[in-house]
Biopython code that builds the backbone (N, CA, C, O; Angstrom):
import numpy as np
from Bio.PDB.StructureBuilder import StructureBuilder

atoms = [
    (1, "MET", "N", (237.248, 194.711, 198.931)),
    (1, "MET", "CA", (238.686, 195.884, 198.371)),
    (1, "MET", "C", (238.478, 195.506, 196.528)),
    (1, "MET", "O", (238.306, 196.239, 195.554)),
    (2, "ARG", "N", (238.577, 194.285, 196.663)),
    (2, "ARG", "CA", (238.841, 194.497, 195.268)),
    (2, "ARG", "C", (237.502, 194.780, 194.551)),
    (2, "ARG", "O", (237.893, 195.325, 193.519)),
    (3, "LYS", "N", (236.602, 194.748, 194.509)),
    (3, "LYS", "CA", (235.569, 195.040, 194.074)),
    (3, "LYS", "C", (235.458, 196.623, 194.021)),
    (3, "LYS", "O", (234.860, 197.301, 193.185)),
    (4, "LEU", "N", (236.031, 196.950, 194.890)),
    (4, "LEU", "CA", (235.969, 198.558, 194.815)),
    (4, "LEU", "C", (236.592, 199.049, 194.032)),
    (4, "LEU", "O", (236.252, 200.035, 193.379)),
    (5, "ILE", "N", (238.139, 198.159, 193.905)),
    (5, "ILE", "CA", (239.024, 198.976, 192.993)),
    (5, "ILE", "C", (238.715, 198.829, 191.573)),
    (5, "ILE", "O", (239.064, 199.778, 190.871)),
    (6, "ILE", "N", (238.036, 197.680, 190.896)),
    (6, "ILE", "CA", (237.460, 197.562, 190.125)),
    (6, "ILE", "C", (236.627, 198.813, 189.636)),
    (6, "ILE", "O", (236.860, 199.763, 188.889)),
    (7, "PHE", "N", (235.418, 198.336, 190.484)),
    (7, "PHE", "CA", (234.248, 199.820, 190.022)),
    (7, "PHE", "C", (235.339, 201.510, 189.997)),
    (7, "PHE", "O", (235.194, 202.427, 189.189)),
    (8, "LEU", "N", (236.292, 201.451, 191.068)),
    (8, "LEU", "CA", (236.593, 202.913, 190.901)),
    (8, "LEU", "C", (237.565, 202.523, 189.343)),
    (8, "LEU", "O", (237.467, 203.610, 188.774)),
    (9, "LEU", "N", (238.118, 201.929, 188.715)),
    (9, "LEU", "CA", (238.649, 201.845, 187.745)),
    (9, "LEU", "C", (238.084, 201.854, 186.521)),
    (9, "LEU", "O", (238.473, 202.258, 185.425)),
    (10, "SER", "N", (236.607, 201.078, 187.091)),
    (10, "SER", "CA", (235.313, 201.519, 185.364)),
    (10, "SER", "C", (235.081, 202.442, 185.312)),
    (10, "SER", "O", (235.023, 202.901, 184.171)),
    (11, "LEU", "N", (234.833, 203.222, 186.278)),
    (11, "LEU", "CA", (234.680, 204.723, 186.878)),
    (11, "LEU", "C", (235.547, 205.713, 186.380)),
    (11, "LEU", "O", (235.325, 206.828, 185.907)),
    (12, "ALA", "N", (236.883, 204.891, 186.644)),
    (12, "ALA", "CA", (237.676, 206.111, 185.719)),
    (12, "ALA", "C", (237.905, 206.276, 184.118)),
    (12, "ALA", "O", (238.256, 207.308, 183.544)),
    (13, "VAL", "N", (237.608, 204.943, 183.506)),
    (13, "VAL", "CA", (237.698, 204.567, 182.109)),
    (13, "VAL", "C", (236.597, 205.157, 181.466)),
    (13, "VAL", "O", (236.735, 205.528, 180.301)),
    (14, "LEU", "N", (235.160, 205.349, 182.243)),
    (14, "LEU", "CA", (234.213, 205.731, 181.600)),
    (14, "LEU", "C", (234.464, 207.562, 181.478)),
    (14, "LEU", "O", (234.431, 208.224, 180.440)),
    (15, "SER", "N", (234.653, 207.945, 182.554)),
    (15, "SER", "CA", (234.909, 208.991, 182.592)),
    (15, "SER", "C", (236.072, 209.690, 181.626)),
    (15, "SER", "O", (236.042, 210.839, 181.187)),
    (16, "THR", "N", (236.849, 208.935, 181.465)),
    (16, "THR", "CA", (237.818, 209.331, 180.983)),
    (16, "THR", "C", (237.254, 209.044, 178.934)),
    (16, "THR", "O", (237.481, 209.944, 178.126)),
    (17, "SER", "N", (236.796, 208.155, 178.640)),
    (17, "SER", "CA", (236.081, 207.998, 177.725)),
    (17, "SER", "C", (235.168, 209.172, 176.961)),
    (17, "SER", "O", (235.115, 209.455, 175.765)),
    (18, "TYR", "N", (234.328, 209.862, 178.341)),
    (18, "TYR", "CA", (233.276, 210.848, 178.023)),
    (18, "TYR", "C", (233.575, 211.918, 177.960)),
    (18, "TYR", "O", (232.806, 212.799, 177.575)),
    (19, "LEU", "N", (234.988, 212.151, 178.386)),
    (19, "LEU", "CA", (235.697, 213.655, 178.356)),
    (19, "LEU", "C", (236.313, 213.504, 176.500)),
    (19, "LEU", "O", (236.116, 214.323, 175.602)),
    (20, "ALA", "N", (236.966, 212.361, 176.426)),
    (20, "ALA", "CA", (237.581, 212.413, 175.101)),
    (20, "ALA", "C", (236.701, 211.956, 174.067)),
    (20, "ALA", "O", (237.211, 211.572, 173.015)),
    (21, "TYR", "N", (235.213, 211.936, 174.232)),
    (21, "TYR", "CA", (234.090, 212.195, 173.378)),
    (21, "TYR", "C", (233.452, 213.802, 173.164)),
    (21, "TYR", "O", (232.682, 214.125, 172.259)),
    (22, "THR", "N", (233.905, 214.567, 174.080)),
    (22, "THR", "CA", (233.535, 215.823, 175.045)),
    (22, "THR", "C", (234.544, 216.360, 173.894)),
    (22, "THR", "O", (233.981, 216.851, 172.915)),
    (23, "ILE", "N", (235.798, 216.335, 173.885)),
    (23, "ILE", "CA", (236.469, 217.176, 173.313)),
    (23, "ILE", "C", (236.769, 216.807, 171.840)),
    (23, "ILE", "O", (237.271, 217.660, 171.109)),
    (24, "VAL", "N", (236.542, 215.829, 171.472)),
    (24, "VAL", "CA", (236.289, 215.891, 169.859)),
    (24, "VAL", "C", (234.980, 215.914, 169.119)),
    (24, "VAL", "O", (234.831, 215.699, 167.916)),
    (25, "ASN", "N", (234.040, 216.210, 170.018)),
    (25, "ASN", "CA", (232.990, 217.235, 169.697)),
    (25, "ASN", "C", (233.337, 218.147, 169.418)),
    (25, "ASN", "O", (233.561, 218.491, 168.258)),
    (26, "GLN", "N", (233.552, 219.110, 170.855)),
    (26, "GLN", "CA", (233.835, 220.653, 170.868)),
    (26, "GLN", "C", (234.963, 220.652, 169.681)),
    (26, "GLN", "O", (235.330, 221.732, 169.219)),
    (27, "GLN", "N", (235.444, 219.562, 169.252)),
    (27, "GLN", "CA", (236.844, 220.436, 168.376)),
    (27, "GLN", "C", (235.946, 220.113, 166.977)),
    (27, "GLN", "O", (236.582, 220.641, 166.065)),
    (28, "GLU", "N", (235.451, 219.850, 166.753)),
    (28, "GLU", "CA", (234.359, 219.514, 165.680)),
    (28, "GLU", "C", (233.480, 220.524, 165.029)),
    (28, "GLU", "O", (233.192, 220.804, 163.865)),
    (29, "HIS", "N", (233.110, 221.040, 166.401)),
    (29, "HIS", "CA", (232.238, 222.338, 166.826)),
    (29, "HIS", "C", (232.678, 223.594, 165.844)),
    (29, "HIS", "O", (232.160, 224.266, 164.952)),
    (30, "ILE", "N", (234.395, 223.480, 166.789)),
    (30, "ILE", "CA", (235.104, 224.643, 166.463)),
    (30, "ILE", "C", (235.294, 225.074, 165.139)),
    (30, "ILE", "O", (235.362, 226.256, 164.799)),
    (31, "GLU", "N", (235.399, 223.890, 164.239)),
    (31, "GLU", "CA", (235.888, 223.653, 163.039)),
    (31, "GLU", "C", (235.312, 224.203, 162.203)),
    (31, "GLU", "O", (235.696, 225.044, 161.390)),
    (32, "GLN", "N", (233.947, 223.556, 162.439)),
    (32, "GLN", "CA", (232.697, 224.024, 161.880)),
    (32, "GLN", "C", (232.345, 225.566, 161.744)),
    (32, "GLN", "O", (232.028, 226.147, 160.707)),
    (33, "LEU", "N", (232.481, 226.150, 163.136)),
    (33, "LEU", "CA", (232.021, 227.482, 163.422)),
    (33, "LEU", "C", (233.691, 228.515, 162.585)),
    (33, "LEU", "O", (233.653, 229.715, 162.313)),
    (34, "GLN", "N", (234.798, 227.697, 162.386)),
    (34, "GLN", "CA", (235.598, 228.677, 161.778)),
    (34, "GLN", "C", (235.383, 228.744, 160.775)),
    (34, "GLN", "O", (235.624, 229.842, 160.274)),
    (35, "GLU", "N", (234.843, 227.721, 159.909)),
    (35, "GLU", "CA", (234.465, 227.685, 158.467)),
    (35, "GLU", "C", (233.227, 228.609, 158.152)),
    (35, "GLU", "O", (233.006, 229.232, 157.113)),
    (36, "GLN", "N", (232.568, 228.552, 159.158)),
    (36, "GLN", "CA", (231.271, 229.632, 159.287)),
    (36, "GLN", "C", (232.007, 231.299, 159.223)),
    (36, "GLN", "O", (231.481, 232.302, 158.740)),
    (37, "LEU", "N", (233.105, 231.208, 159.749)),
    (37, "LEU", "CA", (233.590, 232.357, 160.106)),
    (37, "LEU", "C", (234.317, 233.388, 158.486)),
    (37, "LEU", "O", (234.267, 234.488, 157.935)),
    (38, "GLN", "N", (234.947, 231.985, 158.382)),
    (38, "GLN", "CA", (235.667, 232.377, 157.072)),
    (38, "GLN", "C", (234.439, 232.724, 155.808)),
    (38, "GLN", "O", (234.525, 233.770, 155.165)),
    (39, "GLN", "N", (233.385, 231.785, 155.568)),
    (39, "GLN", "CA", (232.503, 232.105, 154.767)),
    (39, "GLN", "C", (231.997, 233.495, 154.871)),
    (39, "GLN", "O", (231.857, 233.924, 153.726)),
    (40, "GLU", "N", (231.618, 234.501, 155.876)),
    (40, "GLU", "CA", (231.109, 235.479, 156.453)),
    (40, "GLU", "C", (232.446, 236.422, 156.171)),
    (40, "GLU", "O", (232.185, 237.576, 155.829)),
    (41, "GLN", "N", (233.723, 236.095, 156.266)),
    (41, "GLN", "CA", (234.668, 237.209, 156.236)),
    (41, "GLN", "C", (234.578, 237.802, 154.556)),
    (41, "GLN", "O", (234.730, 238.984, 154.247)),
    (42, "LEU", "N", (234.235, 236.435, 153.386)),
    (42, "LEU", "CA", (234.824, 236.169, 152.198)),
    (42, "LEU", "C", (233.586, 237.330, 152.022)),
    (42, "LEU", "O", (233.912, 238.465, 151.675)),
    (43, "LYS", "N", (231.723, 236.904, 152.350)),
    (43, "LYS", "CA", (231.096, 237.865, 151.911)),
    (43, "LYS", "C", (231.132, 239.288, 152.155)),
    (43, "LYS", "O", (230.657, 240.209, 151.491)),
    (44, "ILE", "N", (231.831, 239.292, 153.309)),
    (44, "ILE", "CA", (232.132, 241.326, 153.560)),
    (44, "ILE", "C", (232.905, 241.510, 152.886)),
    (44, "ILE", "O", (232.628, 242.535, 152.264)),
    (45, "LYS", "N", (234.131, 240.967, 152.477)),
    (45, "LYS", "CA", (235.292, 240.761, 151.585)),
    (45, "LYS", "C", (234.382, 241.708, 150.085)),
    (45, "LYS", "O", (234.792, 242.749, 149.573)),
    (46, "ALA", "N", (233.181, 240.979, 149.708)),
    (46, "ALA", "CA", (232.772, 240.879, 148.545)),
    (46, "ALA", "C", (231.984, 242.203, 148.528)),
    (46, "ALA", "O", (232.022, 242.957, 147.555)),
    (47, "ILE", "N", (231.413, 242.407, 149.414)),
    (47, "ILE", "CA", (230.492, 243.228, 149.328)),
    (47, "ILE", "C", (230.956, 244.409, 149.965)),
    (47, "ILE", "O", (230.107, 245.289, 150.109)),
    (48, "TYR", "N", (232.382, 244.692, 150.482)),
    (48, "TYR", "CA", (232.974, 245.636, 150.638)),
    (48, "TYR", "C", (233.899, 246.356, 149.428)),
    (48, "TYR", "O", (234.144, 247.561, 149.382)),
    (49, "SER", "N", (234.360, 245.338, 148.451)),
    (49, "SER", "CA", (234.676, 245.544, 147.016)),
    (49, "SER", "C", (233.913, 246.680, 146.213)),
    (49, "SER", "O", (234.343, 247.637, 145.570)),
    (50, "ASP", "N", (232.717, 246.264, 146.460)),
    (50, "ASP", "CA", (231.644, 247.418, 145.798)),
    (50, "ASP", "C", (232.190, 248.488, 146.120)),
    (50, "ASP", "O", (232.593, 248.679, 147.268)),
    (51, "LYS", "N", (232.306, 249.439, 145.083)),
    (51, "LYS", "CA", (232.664, 251.298, 145.412)),
    (51, "LYS", "C", (231.943, 251.811, 146.000)),
    (51, "LYS", "O", (232.395, 252.646, 146.785)),
    (52, "TYR", "N", (230.690, 251.637, 145.960)),
    (52, "TYR", "CA", (229.408, 251.844, 146.500)),
    (52, "TYR", "C", (229.182, 251.927, 147.624)),
    (52, "TYR", "O", (229.071, 252.996, 148.225)),
    (53, "VAL", "N", (229.062, 250.718, 148.157)),
    (53, "VAL", "CA", (229.085, 250.249, 148.977)),
    (53, "VAL", "C", (230.053, 250.712, 150.415)),
    (53, "VAL", "O", (229.796, 251.054, 151.569)),
    (54, "ARG", "N", (231.418, 250.474, 149.502)),
    (54, "ARG", "CA", (232.511, 251.015, 150.408)),
    (54, "ARG", "C", (232.507, 252.514, 151.045)),
    (54, "ARG", "O", (233.059, 253.181, 151.921)),
    (55, "GLU", "N", (231.613, 252.593, 150.124)),
    (55, "GLU", "CA", (231.779, 254.529, 150.267)),
    (55, "GLU", "C", (230.684, 255.391, 151.157)),
    (55, "GLU", "O", (230.699, 256.581, 151.473)),
    (56, "ALA", "N", (229.610, 254.212, 151.476)),
    (56, "ALA", "CA", (228.615, 254.554, 152.511)),
    (56, "ALA", "C", (228.862, 254.300, 153.443)),
    (56, "ALA", "O", (228.496, 255.031, 154.363)),
    (57, "ILE", "N", (229.930, 252.639, 153.807)),
    (57, "ILE", "CA", (230.047, 252.677, 154.744)),
    (57, "ILE", "C", (231.063, 253.521, 155.198)),
    (57, "ILE", "O", (230.729, 254.032, 156.268)),
    (58, "GLU", "N", (232.263, 253.904, 154.785)),
    (58, "GLU", "CA", (232.982, 254.899, 154.846)),
    (58, "GLU", "C", (232.218, 256.304, 155.643)),
    (58, "GLU", "O", (232.580, 256.525, 156.798)),
    (59, "SER", "N", (231.511, 256.931, 155.216)),
    (59, "SER", "CA", (230.643, 257.906, 155.326)),
    (59, "SER", "C", (229.851, 257.801, 155.694)),
    (59, "SER", "O", (228.952, 258.563, 155.337)),
    (60, "GLY", "N", (229.463, 256.295, 157.154)),
    (60, "GLY", "CA", (228.787, 256.401, 157.839)),
    (60, "GLY", "C", (227.359, 255.890, 157.571)),
    (60, "GLY", "O", (226.761, 255.521, 158.582)),
    (61, "GLY", "N", (226.688, 255.797, 156.380)),
    (61, "GLY", "CA", (225.372, 256.024, 156.027)),
    (61, "GLY", "C", (225.456, 254.381, 155.600)),
    (61, "GLY", "O", (224.468, 253.814, 155.132)),
]
sb = StructureBuilder()
sb.init_structure("model")
sb.init_model(0)
sb.init_chain("A")
sb.init_seg("    ")
for serial, (resi, resn, name, xyz) in enumerate(atoms, 1):
    if name == "N":
        sb.init_residue(resn, " ", resi, " ")
    sb.init_atom(name, np.array(xyz, "f"), 0.0, 1.0, " ", f" {name:<3s}", serial, name[0])
structure = sb.get_structure()
């Protein structure tokens, strides 16, 4: 019975550690994607600030 409890506790610790690692990893990935999004938004803003490009976009061409 004692071995079973130790085994289950060990399994719980390992599961918790894995989940914590996964959460941290996903958070880092989210931060990278947010950074990429900001860069793309700046590019679009720079392109759209060009008068001729803006007129072409607004006219649908």
